MITORKE-755831 format. One record per residue (C-alpha): x, y, z; residue number from 1; residue in one letter. Coordinates in Angstrom, 3 decimals. Last residue first. Layout:
N
X / Y / Z / NUM / A
...
REM end
This chain:
547
-8.478 / -34.816 / -21.981 / 547 / K
-5.595 / -37.243 / -22.506 / 546 / R
-4.224 / -35.037 / -25.292 / 545 / L
-4.214 / -31.955 / -23.003 / 544 / I
-2.485 / -33.841 / -20.170 / 543 / R
0.046 / -35.269 / -22.617 / 542 / L
0.748 / -31.776 / -23.998 / 541 / L
1.313 / -30.361 / -20.499 / 540 / L
3.678 / -33.213 / -19.536 / 539 / V
5.608 / -32.797 / -22.805 / 538 / V
5.948 / -29.028 / -22.219 / 537 / T
7.086 / -29.635 / -18.640 / 536 / L
9.812 / -32.030 / -19.813 / 535 / F
10.939 / -29.669 / -22.609 / 534 / I
11.203 / -26.816 / -20.079 / 533 / S
13.188 / -29.091 / -17.720 / 532 / F
15.646 / -29.889 / -20.548 / 531 / I
16.098 / -26.149 / -21.313 / 530 / F
16.620 / -25.329 / -17.643 / 529 / G
19.186 / -28.115 / -17.351 / 528 / F
21.054 / -26.714 / -20.382 / 527 / I
20.828 / -23.125 / -19.048 / 526 / A
22.175 / -24.318 / -15.684 / 525 / L
25.132 / -25.981 / -17.460 / 524 / V
25.917 / -22.671 / -19.234 / 523 / S
26.723 / -22.992 / -22.939 / 522 / T
30.064 / -22.241 / -24.601 / 521 / E
31.463 / -25.781 / -24.294 / 520 / G
29.789 / -27.212 / -21.217 / 519 / I
29.767 / -24.327 / -18.783 / 518 / K
29.822 / -23.643 / -15.042 / 517 / L
28.647 / -20.122 / -14.172 / 516 / G
28.112 / -16.942 / -16.228 / 515 / K
26.942 / -16.048 / -19.775 / 514 / D
24.217 / -13.683 / -18.480 / 513 / S
22.186 / -14.271 / -21.675 / 512 / V
21.806 / -18.029 / -21.047 / 511 / Y
21.036 / -17.574 / -17.344 / 510 / V
18.388 / -14.960 / -18.159 / 509 / I
16.912 / -17.167 / -20.903 / 508 / A
16.741 / -20.142 / -18.519 / 507 / T
14.984 / -18.020 / -15.882 / 506 / A
12.447 / -16.775 / -18.452 / 505 / I
11.786 / -20.308 / -19.741 / 504 / I
11.480 / -21.589 / -16.149 / 503 / N
8.943 / -18.893 / -15.256 / 502 / A
6.846 / -19.758 / -18.330 / 501 / A
6.956 / -23.484 / -17.537 / 500 / L
6.063 / -22.865 / -13.872 / 499 / I
3.139 / -20.678 / -14.980 / 498 / M
1.938 / -23.337 / -17.443 / 497 / T
2.191 / -26.067 / -14.779 / 496 / I
0.132 / -23.900 / -12.376 / 495 / I
-2.512 / -23.196 / -15.032 / 494 / I
-2.763 / -26.892 / -15.897 / 493 / D
-3.206 / -27.778 / -12.217 / 492 / T
-5.919 / -25.138 / -11.867 / 491 / M
-7.836 / -26.586 / -14.821 / 490 / M
-7.518 / -30.123 / -13.492 / 489 / V
-8.867 / -28.980 / -10.099 / 488 / R
-11.732 / -27.111 / -11.754 / 487 / F
-12.751 / -30.137 / -13.854 / 486 / F
-12.467 / -32.566 / -10.916 / 485 / K
-14.883 / -30.519 / -8.792 / 484 / N
-17.313 / -30.269 / -11.703 / 483 / T
-17.108 / -34.020 / -12.312 / 482 / K
-17.608 / -34.772 / -8.604 / 481 / D
-20.564 / -32.421 / -8.334 / 480 / L
-22.334 / -33.754 / -11.419 / 479 / N
-24.839 / -35.941 / -9.475 / 478 / K
-25.865 / -32.914 / -7.402 / 477 / V
-27.426 / -31.246 / -10.421 / 476 / E
-29.728 / -28.462 / -9.186 / 475 / A
-28.356 / -27.989 / -5.674 / 474 / T
-24.702 / -27.652 / -6.550 / 473 / I
-22.259 / -27.619 / -3.652 / 472 / S
-18.763 / -26.345 / -2.986 / 471 / F
-17.638 / -26.223 / 0.653 / 470 / Q
-14.694 / -28.629 / 0.255 / 469 / N
-12.312 / -25.814 / 1.350 / 468 / E
-10.424 / -25.882 / -1.973 / 467 / D
-13.666 / -26.088 / -3.907 / 466 / L
-15.057 / -23.181 / -1.918 / 465 / K
-12.000 / -21.117 / -2.837 / 464 / Q
-12.365 / -22.057 / -6.500 / 463 / L
-16.031 / -20.980 / -6.470 / 462 / V
-15.124 / -17.672 / -4.829 / 461 / S
-12.423 / -17.093 / -7.419 / 460 / R
-15.072 / -17.711 / -10.094 / 459 / L
-17.442 / -15.156 / -8.542 / 458 / E
-14.677 / -12.569 / -8.197 / 457 / R
-14.031 / -12.682 / -11.909 / 456 / P
-10.472 / -13.688 / -12.889 / 455 / I
-8.575 / -10.407 / -13.201 / 454 / D
-5.682 / -11.489 / -10.991 / 453 / D
-5.135 / -14.425 / -13.338 / 452 / I
-5.146 / -12.013 / -16.269 / 451 / N
-2.621 / -9.763 / -14.524 / 450 / D
-0.309 / -12.724 / -13.906 / 449 / T
-0.599 / -13.762 / -17.560 / 448 / L
0.080 / -10.192 / -18.647 / 447 / N
3.195 / -10.078 / -16.436 / 446 / V
4.351 / -13.382 / -17.919 / 445 / M
3.668 / -12.082 / -21.418 / 444 / K
5.787 / -9.005 / -20.710 / 443 / E
8.534 / -11.207 / -19.300 / 442 / M
8.446 / -13.390 / -22.399 / 441 / S
8.620 / -10.316 / -24.659 / 440 / K
11.654 / -8.976 / -22.770 / 439 / K
13.348 / -12.353 / -22.978 / 438 / L
12.615 / -12.565 / -26.716 / 437 / M
14.152 / -9.108 / -27.206 / 436 / K
17.192 / -10.102 / -25.148 / 435 / K
17.504 / -13.359 / -27.093 / 434 / P
17.380 / -11.517 / -30.503 / 433 / D
15.026 / -13.383 / -32.834 / 432 / M
12.736 / -10.377 / -33.424 / 431 / K
15.754 / -8.143 / -34.067 / 430 / K
17.145 / -10.616 / -36.588 / 429 / R
13.790 / -10.582 / -38.421 / 428 / F
13.748 / -6.762 / -38.363 / 427 / M
17.240 / -6.589 / -39.871 / 426 / K
16.324 / -9.116 / -42.550 / 425 / K
13.177 / -7.132 / -43.421 / 424 / S
15.222 / -3.916 / -43.424 / 423 / Y
17.731 / -5.351 / -45.904 / 422 / P
14.806 / -6.430 / -48.152 / 421 / Y
12.967 / -3.090 / -48.144 / 420 / L
15.358 / -1.464 / -50.650 / 419 / S
14.407 / -4.079 / -53.232 / 418 / K
10.842 / -2.769 / -53.269 / 417 / V
11.970 / 0.779 / -54.042 / 416 / V
14.196 / -0.051 / -57.004 / 415 / D
15.639 / 3.053 / -58.678 / 414 / L
16.365 / 2.299 / -62.358 / 413 / D
15.099 / 5.698 / -63.588 / 412 / P
17.660 / 7.488 / -61.366 / 411 / N
17.394 / 11.296 / -61.233 / 410 / I
13.639 / 11.564 / -61.785 / 409 / T
13.222 / 8.054 / -60.380 / 408 / R
14.323 / 9.227 / -56.954 / 407 / G
12.023 / 12.263 / -56.845 / 406 / V
9.023 / 10.152 / -57.882 / 405 / G
9.930 / 7.468 / -55.333 / 404 / E
10.173 / 10.114 / -52.619 / 403 / I
6.727 / 11.465 / -53.538 / 402 / L
5.001 / 8.062 / -53.763 / 401 / G
6.620 / 6.902 / -50.526 / 400 / I
5.453 / 10.068 / -48.789 / 399 / G
1.856 / 9.792 / -50.024 / 398 / K
1.592 / 6.140 / -49.059 / 397 / F
3.097 / 6.843 / -45.649 / 396 / L
0.838 / 9.870 / -45.113 / 395 / L
-2.134 / 7.585 / -45.793 / 394 / Y
-1.066 / 5.124 / -43.082 / 393 / F
-0.066 / 7.968 / -40.725 / 392 / Y
-3.711 / 8.954 / -40.331 / 391 / D
-4.896 / 5.591 / -38.989 / 390 / P
-6.737 / 3.132 / -41.288 / 389 / M
-10.450 / 2.557 / -41.714 / 388 / Y
-10.695 / -0.848 / -43.383 / 387 / L
-13.770 / -1.278 / -45.527 / 386 / R
-12.674 / -4.316 / -47.568 / 385 / N
-12.923 / -2.493 / -50.891 / 384 / D
-11.086 / 0.564 / -49.537 / 383 / K
-8.161 / -1.285 / -47.952 / 382 / V
-7.762 / -3.565 / -50.985 / 381 / V
-8.036 / -0.579 / -53.339 / 380 / D
-5.355 / 1.249 / -51.353 / 379 / K
-3.157 / -1.839 / -51.639 / 378 / M
-3.584 / -1.859 / -55.427 / 377 / K
-2.826 / 1.864 / -55.576 / 376 / N
0.318 / 1.306 / -53.495 / 375 / M
1.484 / -1.521 / -55.768 / 374 / I
0.881 / 0.577 / -58.899 / 373 / V
2.669 / 3.535 / -57.291 / 372 / N
5.625 / 1.243 / -56.517 / 371 / P
6.120 / 0.661 / -60.278 / 370 / D
7.645 / -2.775 / -60.654 / 369 / I
10.005 / -3.308 / -63.603 / 368 / D
13.222 / -3.371 / -61.544 / 367 / K
11.732 / -5.915 / -59.153 / 366 / L
10.968 / -8.283 / -62.022 / 365 / S
7.414 / -9.445 / -61.622 / 364 / S
6.018 / -12.661 / -60.105 / 363 / S
6.713 / -11.570 / -56.529 / 362 / H
4.953 / -8.231 / -56.765 / 361 / V
1.871 / -9.383 / -58.692 / 360 / F
1.568 / -12.520 / -56.569 / 359 / N
1.694 / -10.381 / -53.418 / 358 / L
-1.030 / -8.056 / -54.723 / 357 / V
-3.208 / -11.038 / -55.655 / 356 / E
-2.652 / -12.582 / -52.207 / 355 / D
-3.923 / -9.383 / -50.560 / 354 / V
-7.132 / -9.575 / -52.612 / 353 / D
-7.473 / -13.300 / -51.827 / 352 / N
-7.192 / -12.600 / -48.092 / 351 / E
-9.936 / -9.970 / -48.298 / 350 / F
-12.093 / -12.293 / -50.404 / 349 / R
-11.825 / -14.922 / -47.705 / 348 / K
-12.741 / -12.438 / -44.963 / 347 / E
-15.886 / -11.259 / -46.785 / 346 / D
-17.763 / -8.107 / -45.720 / 345 / P
-14.867 / -6.655 / -43.674 / 344 / I
-16.200 / -3.867 / -41.438 / 343 / E
-13.039 / -2.339 / -39.986 / 342 / Y
-11.880 / 0.005 / -37.251 / 341 / S
-8.771 / 2.021 / -36.396 / 340 / V
-6.844 / -0.427 / -38.572 / 339 / A
-3.331 / -1.581 / -37.585 / 338 / M
-4.481 / -4.849 / -36.047 / 337 / K
-6.675 / -5.563 / -39.083 / 336 / K
-3.763 / -4.843 / -41.416 / 335 / L
-1.557 / -7.092 / -39.271 / 334 / Y
-3.866 / -10.111 / -39.559 / 333 / K
-4.408 / -9.605 / -43.296 / 332 / V
-0.625 / -9.397 / -43.768 / 331 / I
-0.276 / -12.566 / -41.691 / 330 / K
-2.675 / -14.513 / -43.909 / 329 / Q
-1.107 / -13.103 / -47.105 / 328 / P
2.387 / -14.502 / -46.357 / 327 / N
4.766 / -13.614 / -49.193 / 326 / K
7.932 / -13.641 / -47.024 / 325 / A
8.732 / -10.066 / -48.171 / 324 / V
5.197 / -8.980 / -47.284 / 323 / F
5.237 / -10.924 / -43.995 / 322 / A
8.470 / -9.140 / -42.993 / 321 / V
6.867 / -5.831 / -44.046 / 320 / I
3.761 / -6.654 / -41.964 / 319 / M
5.871 / -7.442 / -38.914 / 318 / N
7.612 / -4.065 / -39.199 / 317 / E
4.254 / -2.288 / -39.553 / 316 / L
2.918 / -4.095 / -36.470 / 315 / I
6.031 / -3.056 / -34.535 / 314 / E
5.563 / 0.530 / -35.669 / 313 / K
1.914 / 0.365 / -34.597 / 312 / D
2.941 / -0.599 / -31.067 / 311 / N
5.610 / 2.125 / -30.974 / 310 / P
3.196 / 4.866 / -32.183 / 309 / Q
3.804 / 6.162 / -35.707 / 308 / I
4.186 / 9.897 / -36.307 / 307 / K
3.973 / 11.563 / -39.721 / 306 / G
5.348 / 15.058 / -40.222 / 305 / V
4.000 / 18.333 / -41.622 / 304 / A
5.685 / 21.620 / -40.712 / 303 / G
9.096 / 20.029 / -41.178 / 302 / F
10.163 / 22.241 / -44.072 / 301 / D
13.661 / 21.019 / -45.019 / 300 / I
15.363 / 17.654 / -45.581 / 299 / F
19.111 / 17.763 / -46.242 / 298 / V
21.093 / 14.933 / -47.858 / 297 / M
24.885 / 15.095 / -47.600 / 296 / K
27.049 / 15.095 / -50.740 / 295 / G
29.902 / 17.469 / -49.836 / 294 / D
28.291 / 20.407 / -51.658 / 293 / R
25.101 / 19.847 / -49.654 / 292 / T
22.125 / 18.097 / -51.249 / 291 / V
18.587 / 19.434 / -50.943 / 290 / M
15.102 / 18.013 / -50.354 / 289 / M
11.911 / 19.985 / -49.652 / 288 / N
11.427 / 21.318 / -53.184 / 287 / G
11.875 / 17.816 / -54.637 / 286 / A
8.925 / 16.400 / -52.655 / 285 / H
9.275 / 14.805 / -49.208 / 284 / P
5.928 / 15.945 / -47.701 / 283 / D
5.187 / 13.904 / -44.568 / 282 / A
8.750 / 13.835 / -43.220 / 281 / H
8.939 / 10.824 / -40.901 / 280 / F
8.820 / 9.801 / -37.247 / 279 / F
8.430 / 6.076 / -36.544 / 278 / G
12.147 / 6.018 / -35.644 / 277 / Y
13.818 / 3.035 / -37.293 / 276 / D
11.067 / 1.945 / -39.682 / 275 / L
9.672 / 5.261 / -40.912 / 274 / I
12.660 / 7.613 / -40.735 / 273 / Q
14.883 / 4.768 / -41.948 / 272 / S
12.675 / 4.316 / -45.028 / 271 / V
13.113 / 8.039 / -45.734 / 270 / F
16.876 / 7.887 / -45.229 / 269 / L
17.241 / 4.887 / -47.566 / 268 / K
15.093 / 6.523 / -50.253 / 267 / L
17.139 / 9.713 / -50.179 / 266 / G
20.392 / 7.720 / -50.142 / 265 / L
19.348 / 5.613 / -53.147 / 264 / E
18.534 / 8.719 / -55.192 / 263 / S
21.782 / 10.361 / -54.016 / 262 / I
23.797 / 7.277 / -55.005 / 261 / K
22.310 / 7.426 / -58.518 / 260 / V
22.938 / 11.188 / -58.741 / 259 / P
26.702 / 10.661 / -58.099 / 258 / D
28.184 / 13.853 / -56.626 / 257 / I
31.355 / 15.237 / -58.245 / 256 / N
30.204 / 18.856 / -57.732 / 255 / N
29.592 / 19.304 / -61.464 / 254 / R
27.708 / 15.992 / -61.308 / 253 / R
25.238 / 17.353 / -58.766 / 252 / L
24.807 / 20.529 / -60.794 / 251 / E
23.925 / 18.489 / -63.893 / 250 / E
21.478 / 16.234 / -62.005 / 249 / V
19.441 / 19.079 / -60.489 / 248 / D
16.764 / 16.808 / -58.960 / 247 / T
18.020 / 17.130 / -55.368 / 246 / V
18.260 / 20.912 / -55.553 / 245 / K
21.828 / 21.792 / -54.628 / 244 / I
22.645 / 23.319 / -51.272 / 243 / G
23.741 / 26.616 / -49.772 / 242 / D
21.973 / 25.847 / -46.515 / 241 / I
20.845 / 28.855 / -44.452 / 240 / F
20.672 / 28.100 / -40.712 / 239 / E
17.206 / 28.542 / -39.289 / 238 / M
15.038 / 31.285 / -37.786 / 237 / C
11.329 / 30.503 / -37.404 / 236 / L
8.889 / 33.360 / -36.770 / 235 / V
5.200 / 33.343 / -35.796 / 234 / N
5.074 / 30.677 / -33.043 / 233 / N
8.548 / 31.576 / -31.771 / 232 / N
12.079 / 31.631 / -33.132 / 231 / S
14.799 / 34.289 / -32.946 / 230 / F
16.447 / 33.163 / -29.678 / 229 / E
15.936 / 29.512 / -30.672 / 228 / D
18.226 / 29.659 / -33.666 / 227 / F
17.585 / 26.328 / -35.386 / 226 / V
20.531 / 24.508 / -36.986 / 225 / K
19.992 / 22.803 / -40.330 / 224 / P
19.978 / 18.969 / -40.185 / 223 / V
22.578 / 17.125 / -42.267 / 222 / Y
22.459 / 13.605 / -43.701 / 221 / T
25.005 / 10.980 / -44.685 / 220 / E
27.037 / 11.131 / -41.454 / 219 / K
24.257 / 9.637 / -39.353 / 218 / H
24.988 / 9.744 / -35.609 / 217 / D
22.706 / 12.724 / -34.859 / 216 / K
19.949 / 11.285 / -37.050 / 215 / F
17.176 / 10.812 / -34.481 / 214 / N
18.201 / 13.789 / -32.357 / 213 / R
18.232 / 16.096 / -35.404 / 212 / E
14.810 / 14.851 / -36.504 / 211 / F
13.462 / 15.625 / -33.034 / 210 / Q
15.002 / 19.108 / -33.172 / 209 / L
13.396 / 19.711 / -36.574 / 208 / I
10.008 / 18.530 / -35.285 / 207 / N
10.316 / 20.788 / -32.239 / 206 / N
10.944 / 23.788 / -34.512 / 205 / K
7.915 / 22.830 / -36.629 / 204 / E
5.709 / 22.671 / -33.519 / 203 / N
6.927 / 26.092 / -32.388 / 202 / I
6.271 / 27.297 / -35.937 / 201 / F
2.593 / 26.407 / -35.511 / 200 / S
0.925 / 26.653 / -38.924 / 199 / I
1.610 / 22.961 / -39.622 / 198 / E
0.298 / 21.778 / -36.245 / 197 / E
-2.998 / 23.613 / -36.830 / 196 / L
-3.166 / 22.005 / -40.278 / 195 / L
-2.603 / 18.456 / -38.992 / 194 / S
-5.151 / 18.745 / -36.177 / 193 / K
-7.759 / 20.220 / -38.539 / 192 / E
-7.096 / 17.512 / -41.154 / 191 / F
-7.584 / 14.753 / -38.572 / 190 / T
-10.842 / 16.330 / -37.378 / 189 / A
-11.891 / 16.643 / -41.029 / 188 / I
-11.336 / 12.907 / -41.618 / 187 / A
-13.170 / 11.999 / -38.393 / 186 / Q
-16.158 / 14.120 / -39.372 / 185 / K
-16.112 / 12.831 / -42.950 / 184 / L
-16.673 / 9.152 / -42.094 / 183 / N
-18.523 / 8.578 / -45.339 / 182 / L
-22.033 / 7.121 / -45.441 / 181 / K
-23.797 / 10.390 / -44.510 / 180 / S
-21.899 / 12.255 / -47.227 / 179 / G
-23.138 / 9.873 / -49.918 / 178 / I
-26.777 / 10.386 / -48.920 / 177 / E
-26.295 / 14.150 / -48.605 / 176 / S
-28.461 / 16.122 / -46.191 / 175 / Y
-26.997 / 15.450 / -42.753 / 174 / T
-23.401 / 14.520 / -43.617 / 173 / S
-23.212 / 17.401 / -46.106 / 172 / V
-24.488 / 19.942 / -43.574 / 171 / L
-22.236 / 18.682 / -40.773 / 170 / K
-19.310 / 18.750 / -43.177 / 169 / V
-20.202 / 22.308 / -44.168 / 168 / L
-20.323 / 23.446 / -40.523 / 167 / D
-16.961 / 21.762 / -39.897 / 166 / K
-15.500 / 23.582 / -42.898 / 165 / V
-16.870 / 26.891 / -41.607 / 164 / L
-15.191 / 26.418 / -38.224 / 163 / L
-11.968 / 25.468 / -40.015 / 162 / L
-12.214 / 28.671 / -42.055 / 161 / D
-12.304 / 30.777 / -38.879 / 160 / D
-9.163 / 29.052 / -37.514 / 159 / E
-7.440 / 29.437 / -40.887 / 158 / I
-8.204 / 33.165 / -41.067 / 157 / L
-7.163 / 33.669 / -37.417 / 156 / S
-3.743 / 32.132 / -38.076 / 155 / Q
-3.297 / 33.893 / -41.457 / 154 / V
-3.845 / 37.317 / -39.855 / 153 / N
-0.444 / 38.623 / -40.993 / 152 / P
1.717 / 36.115 / -42.883 / 151 / K
3.978 / 33.854 / -40.847 / 150 / K
7.675 / 34.556 / -41.169 / 149 / I
10.337 / 31.994 / -42.084 / 148 / K
13.648 / 33.731 / -41.586 / 147 / L
16.658 / 32.147 / -43.302 / 146 / I
20.165 / 32.303 / -41.915 / 145 / V
23.703 / 33.165 / -42.988 / 144 / D
26.108 / 33.343 / -40.050 / 143 / T
28.331 / 36.467 / -40.127 / 142 / G
28.524 / 37.023 / -36.346 / 141 / D
25.915 / 39.829 / -36.536 / 140 / I
23.473 / 37.449 / -38.203 / 139 / L
22.840 / 37.460 / -41.954 / 138 / T
19.404 / 37.264 / -43.591 / 137 / A
17.455 / 35.412 / -46.285 / 136 / R
13.676 / 35.714 / -46.265 / 135 / Y
10.923 / 33.083 / -46.368 / 134 / V
7.220 / 33.917 / -46.619 / 133 / Q
4.441 / 32.208 / -44.678 / 132 / A
1.033 / 30.501 / -44.739 / 131 / I
0.003 / 30.553 / -48.415 / 130 / S
3.545 / 30.269 / -49.715 / 129 / A
6.225 / 32.756 / -50.755 / 128 / A
9.886 / 31.984 / -51.405 / 127 / A
13.240 / 33.775 / -51.292 / 126 / L
11.482 / 36.920 / -50.094 / 125 / P
12.563 / 40.370 / -51.319 / 124 / K
13.643 / 42.776 / -48.560 / 123 / R
16.767 / 40.826 / -47.713 / 122 / D
17.930 / 41.194 / -44.109 / 121 / I
21.540 / 42.199 / -43.349 / 120 / K
23.826 / 42.858 / -40.393 / 119 / T
21.499 / 41.267 / -37.862 / 118 / F
21.618 / 41.120 / -34.043 / 117 / H
22.171 / 44.643 / -32.683 / 116 / D
20.738 / 46.287 / -35.818 / 115 / A
17.451 / 44.389 / -35.273 / 114 / V
16.871 / 46.103 / -31.926 / 113 / S
15.037 / 43.566 / -29.827 / 112 / I
11.600 / 42.996 / -28.284 / 111 / N
11.362 / 39.505 / -29.788 / 110 / F
8.084 / 39.610 / -31.752 / 109 / E
7.808 / 43.396 / -32.156 / 108 / N
11.438 / 43.902 / -33.174 / 107 / E
11.308 / 40.938 / -35.543 / 106 / L
8.083 / 42.170 / -37.165 / 105 / I
9.513 / 45.677 / -37.584 / 104 / Q
12.606 / 44.300 / -39.289 / 103 / E
10.540 / 42.065 / -41.586 / 102 / V
8.246 / 44.830 / -42.840 / 101 / D
6.140 / 42.575 / -45.079 / 100 / M
4.851 / 43.394 / -48.564 / 99 / E
2.979 / 40.462 / -50.067 / 98 / I
4.234 / 37.881 / -52.543 / 97 / E
1.595 / 36.223 / -54.683 / 96 / E
0.006 / 32.888 / -54.002 / 95 / V
-0.892 / 29.865 / -56.080 / 94 / R
-0.673 / 27.120 / -53.451 / 93 / D
-1.345 / 24.259 / -55.833 / 92 / Q
-4.248 / 21.874 / -56.393 / 91 / L
-3.856 / 19.498 / -59.339 / 90 / K
-3.959 / 16.420 / -57.082 / 89 / Q
-7.449 / 17.462 / -55.971 / 88 / M
-8.620 / 17.230 / -59.592 / 87 / E
-7.404 / 13.648 / -60.019 / 86 / V
-8.901 / 12.658 / -56.639 / 85 / I
-12.243 / 14.076 / -57.808 / 84 / M
-12.326 / 11.774 / -60.815 / 83 / E
-11.328 / 8.776 / -58.655 / 82 / P
-14.273 / 9.228 / -56.227 / 81 / P
-13.449 / 10.456 / -52.701 / 80 / L
-13.386 / 8.767 / -49.279 / 79 / L
-11.322 / 5.557 / -49.535 / 78 / D
-9.311 / 7.086 / -52.367 / 77 / E
-7.914 / 9.490 / -49.806 / 76 / R
-4.701 / 10.591 / -51.537 / 75 / N
-5.884 / 14.026 / -52.691 / 74 / S
-7.653 / 14.568 / -49.349 / 73 / F
-4.753 / 16.483 / -47.794 / 72 / A
-4.259 / 18.499 / -50.984 / 71 / Q
-7.933 / 19.476 / -51.011 / 70 / G
-7.737 / 20.510 / -47.352 / 69 / M
-4.554 / 22.443 / -48.068 / 68 / K
-6.313 / 24.399 / -50.809 / 67 / V
-9.301 / 24.970 / -48.514 / 66 / F
-7.244 / 26.408 / -45.684 / 65 / T
-4.978 / 28.397 / -48.003 / 64 / P
-7.543 / 30.280 / -50.094 / 63 / G
-11.195 / 30.292 / -51.101 / 62 / L
-10.243 / 30.747 / -54.763 / 61 / E
-8.282 / 27.507 / -54.947 / 60 / E
-11.034 / 25.529 / -53.191 / 59 / L
-13.704 / 26.847 / -55.564 / 58 / V
-11.545 / 26.027 / -58.597 / 57 / L
-11.105 / 22.447 / -57.333 / 56 / R
-14.855 / 22.053 / -56.858 / 55 / I
-15.296 / 23.388 / -60.395 / 54 / R
-13.015 / 20.662 / -61.748 / 53 / E
-15.022 / 18.083 / -59.833 / 52 / Y
-18.296 / 19.310 / -61.356 / 51 / V
-16.908 / 19.321 / -64.907 / 50 / N
-18.159 / 16.135 / -66.514 / 49 / E
-20.867 / 15.425 / -63.969 / 48 / K
-23.153 / 17.982 / -65.575 / 47 / S
-26.029 / 18.899 / -63.269 / 46 / S
-24.172 / 21.958 / -62.032 / 45 / V
-23.153 / 23.150 / -65.504 / 44 / E
-26.732 / 22.884 / -66.716 / 43 / D
-28.061 / 25.094 / -63.929 / 42 / P
-30.480 / 23.292 / -61.613 / 41 / I
-34.084 / 24.479 / -61.986 / 40 / N
-35.469 / 21.009 / -61.269 / 39 / E
-33.323 / 18.408 / -59.534 / 38 / S
-35.628 / 17.826 / -56.564 / 37 / N
-33.940 / 16.009 / -53.699 / 36 / K
-34.921 / 18.723 / -51.227 / 35 / S
-33.553 / 18.744 / -47.676 / 34 / G
-34.168 / 22.503 / -47.645 / 33 / D
-30.586 / 23.178 / -46.546 / 32 / K
-29.329 / 20.661 / -49.095 / 31 / M
-31.389 / 22.358 / -51.785 / 30 / R
-29.943 / 25.769 / -50.923 / 29 / S
-26.428 / 24.285 / -51.033 / 28 / I
-27.090 / 22.904 / -54.515 / 27 / L
-28.579 / 26.183 / -55.679 / 26 / D
-25.433 / 28.075 / -54.692 / 25 / K
-23.081 / 25.596 / -56.369 / 24 / F
-22.714 / 27.168 / -59.836 / 23 / G
-19.082 / 28.322 / -59.824 / 22 / Y
-19.798 / 31.963 / -59.002 / 21 / K
-22.450 / 30.935 / -56.455 / 20 / S
-19.888 / 28.879 / -54.562 / 19 / L
-17.496 / 31.846 / -54.620 / 18 / V
-20.128 / 34.303 / -53.314 / 17 / S
-21.379 / 31.853 / -50.685 / 16 / I
-17.796 / 31.375 / -49.480 / 15 / M
-17.131 / 35.108 / -49.282 / 14 / K
-20.316 / 35.641 / -47.287 / 13 / G
-19.349 / 32.828 / -44.931 / 12 / S
-15.915 / 34.436 / -44.553 / 11 / R
-17.571 / 37.678 / -43.418 / 10 / K
-19.901 / 35.816 / -41.073 / 9 / L
-16.914 / 34.019 / -39.538 / 8 / K
-15.054 / 37.281 / -39.081 / 7 / R
-18.073 / 38.792 / -37.328 / 6 / Q
-18.381 / 35.737 / -35.103 / 5 / Q
-14.712 / 36.077 / -34.211 / 4 / R
-15.137 / 39.716 / -33.271 / 3 / D
-18.093 / 38.815 / -31.034 / 2 / F
-15.970 / 36.157 / -29.283 / 1 / M
REM end
């Protein structure tokens, strides 16, 4: 604990030094004092023209944690002003290679003799990033692999920096008027979770294995093998892929691979990750996508992934169907369901904003639509109507923007919107599937039963007294008969509704089972069940109309 406090103090000193270098020391002092006075502020600090650029320079100099924080917030238009978003998008991991004794690291991490398992390990890394360096190696059986090795002390550095970031957020939220209005604590908590997952190689290994399970039956993609015996939280050993960079059009053609088909395949696989599995690569830029010599797509670097819960995935599917069907009311409904929270100032304006986006999409030629324009319009709708969306929502926008950029680099005519149409048809068919409808009906029946069981004890007591003719009202005795009649009518309606629901489920089961006496291809019992359902529905409607 004492050692950690010392490290934190050291990083605090570094931060103060960097902030002072770029003119922010006085600003932090004022925030600490709670002063709003703008006297004695350096000219460069009071100038709005370069303040966001200097924020970017501060983040770059402070290192990996702060660079990744800026990158994570570069698509959060709901939190940051447009000028700052532009600067955050310029952030890059500008790192130099460091000397690492790979053999010694492997021996220490796995308690092995490297000579017994490897015939060759390159001394010069293939790539260097802020968190790790990648080396090429060869196993004793001749298999070419890559070794992704975490840099020394990077774990503790990031953990210490996260503590400082949370202190800064607390400071900004307390003393800054703008900071107090933004939900920065939640945003930083999300960033912390994402970053800690990214620096965990065990987490990345599990992500790769999950991706492999999802696409095991897909012949158009390939997932590199992970060597578990040489992988832990600090080292990740994977099969080396001698692939072609996805944007290298000339090399693709030299290998008789059609770049247009590759652009469509990349988009198709990414959409499948989202809509079929709810588990998608969160950073699909050109450096993380390769093509094998036989034309298979390979995604690499699964440190950052997006995960969509089953309920949210169903909402997303419904929203896409509504988007294709041009139904703004349903899109509004699904956006609100998807949101973590919302404070919509004007519901009608919200619907009109969504309708404007739909009109823009449906009135334009699909080939001429820039998906980034659509996404920016949707982000504006979310921001202007104060919807606070889950983390994966922003990762989706970022991922679609990246994959679309890669696709259009090799195929300028790539049509992202058009690619959603087959999925919308597939999702509509899935919703209309009898088995799916049966499952939904059973779930609703269970919910109905639960709701009846949850009727307040007081009301159940009243109903019991009614049934036993023990009900009495002392204040308004003249209304006793009407009250008694009201409860009996209500109970009758509930019983008819339950019988109707049970009959629908039974009819669906008989219909799906495809057994028993038939008229044509339809079961006689299913026909009678259908007729009885219509009869009960008519009875229920007549009772409601009479009331």
